[in-house]
N, C-alpha and C positions, 0 to 999 in steps of 0.2 A: 372474497374475505372476511379473514378472521374478525370479530370486532375489536382484539388485542393484536394485531398483528402489525409489526413495527417495519419491516420489511415487505418492500413494495416489488425490489428486482435485486437481481444480480450485477453488477457491474461487471467485476472482473477476478480472476485468476489468478493467485501469485505465489510465486516460487522465492525458498530461500536458500542460496549455493555458496558456494566457498568462490567462484570467478564465475562476473558476469560474460565475463570475453567468451571462454568455453562454452558455455550454455547456450548463449545469445548464437553462436554461430552453428551450432549444433542444430538447434528450432528453425535457424533459416536453411540451412544445406540440407539439414533432416525433413522437413514439416514444410517448407516456405513460408514461413511467417518471419514478418519483416516490412519496413524497414522500420528500426529498432530508434528510438530517442534517447542517447545516453546521459543519463549526469551524475556528479559526485553529490551528494546534499549534503552539506556540513553548515556549522555557523560561519559568517552570518546569514546565510538564503535558507537556514534551519534554524526556527527561533521555536521559544515555547514549552522547550521537549520538557518531558516529565518521564517518569518511569516509577510504575504504582504509585503516584502521586508526586515523587520525589525529583526535584529539578537535576537534570543532569544534561550534558552534553553526548551528542553520540552523532555518527557520520555512517553515510551509507553511500553505494555507489547501485544505481541502478536504472535499468532497463526500458521502454514499454511498448508494445507492438497491438495491432489488433487486428481478430478476426473478428469479419463483419461487426457486431452491435458489442462483443468482447473483448475488454483488454487482455493482454495478457503483460504483465510486471514481473520483473526477476528482479530480485534484492542481494548485493552479497553485504554483510557489513563489514565496513572499516576499522573506525575507531568505536571506543567508548563504549559500556554497559547497552546492552538494547533487547528486547524479546527477539531479534534475528540471530543474537550470538545462543542463545540460552535453548532456539530451537536447532537450529546446530551440532549444538552439545550435544542434546539431550536425542533428536532423530535424524541427525544428519540430511543432508539435503533434502528439500521436498515441497511439494505443496504445503504452504505455512498460513496463508487466510485467502479468504474470498470477499472484496471488497462488495458491501450490499448498500441497495439506495433504501432508504425513507423518505417519501413523498410524503406531504402533507404533513410530515413532525419535524418539526424544525431542531436541528443538530443539538442544543445544549436540553432539549426534551425527550430527544434520543437519546441520548447519553446517561440523561437521568432515569430513563425508564428500563433500559437495559440494566441499570444498576442496583437498581429495585427487583431485576429479573436474576440478581446472582452472575452479573456479566460485568463490571465496572472497568474501567479504563484500565490496560495495564499498562498501552505507553502510547505516549498524544506528541504533537507536535503542529507547527506551522510551516507552510511552506510559504513565502508570500501571503498573500489574500488566503490560502486555502489551508483551512481544518482539521487536522486527521486525528483518529483514534482507534488504536486497535484495543479489542473488548478483551476481558479473561473467561472467554466463552470456550476454552478448547476442549473444557473437566464435562459440561452438561452439554455443550453440541457438537463435539469433536473437532473442531475444528475453530480455528480462529476467525473473529467476523473484523471489517474494518467497517470505520463511518466516517463521511467526511463533511465537511461545511463548505462550497464553493459558492461564493456568490456569483451568480450569471455573468457580473464583467469582470471575473476573475483573468487571467491570460495565463495559459496554457504554461507550464514549466518550461523555460529555454533549455533547449538541449545544449551539453558540451560539445554533443558531435552526435552523426546517425551511422548506423552499421544496416548493409553493408553502406548504403549512402543515400543522402538526402533525396528524396522526393521532387520531384519535378512543381508539384504542387500544394508542399509545404510552405506554410505559411509562420 
């Protein structure tokens, strides 16, 4: 690994779409990906929201499913300003970001280091104990990167529902 490497792995591929339901159905029916955990994330469940350093409120509907070690995420912006809406306006639907791991580097240090490397935070927030930041990396890196701080004891986000159905082994 290079001495200046911050990225230790890819955890998630995420799409931004206009309709989570339709996209999730297509991924399930055509590719067999699922089941999907689906939730609307908005205040008060979603906190500490910032867009390019300014406090804002936004909300989005999201769905996540796994294939092997990779998480798929589908995001539909709902309300408020967000980089999700900006992406739809500029590019239409598609792959929006990649969630990368930064093992061995704490969240604050990773955020500061990416910032010094011309990839400052574009949008940030917190879902319970889980903190996330999207980086302004689409210019130099040709895609947006996301990093998270998930404490080891953090509970997974409770879905509002599962699609097509909750698996028998879901906890």
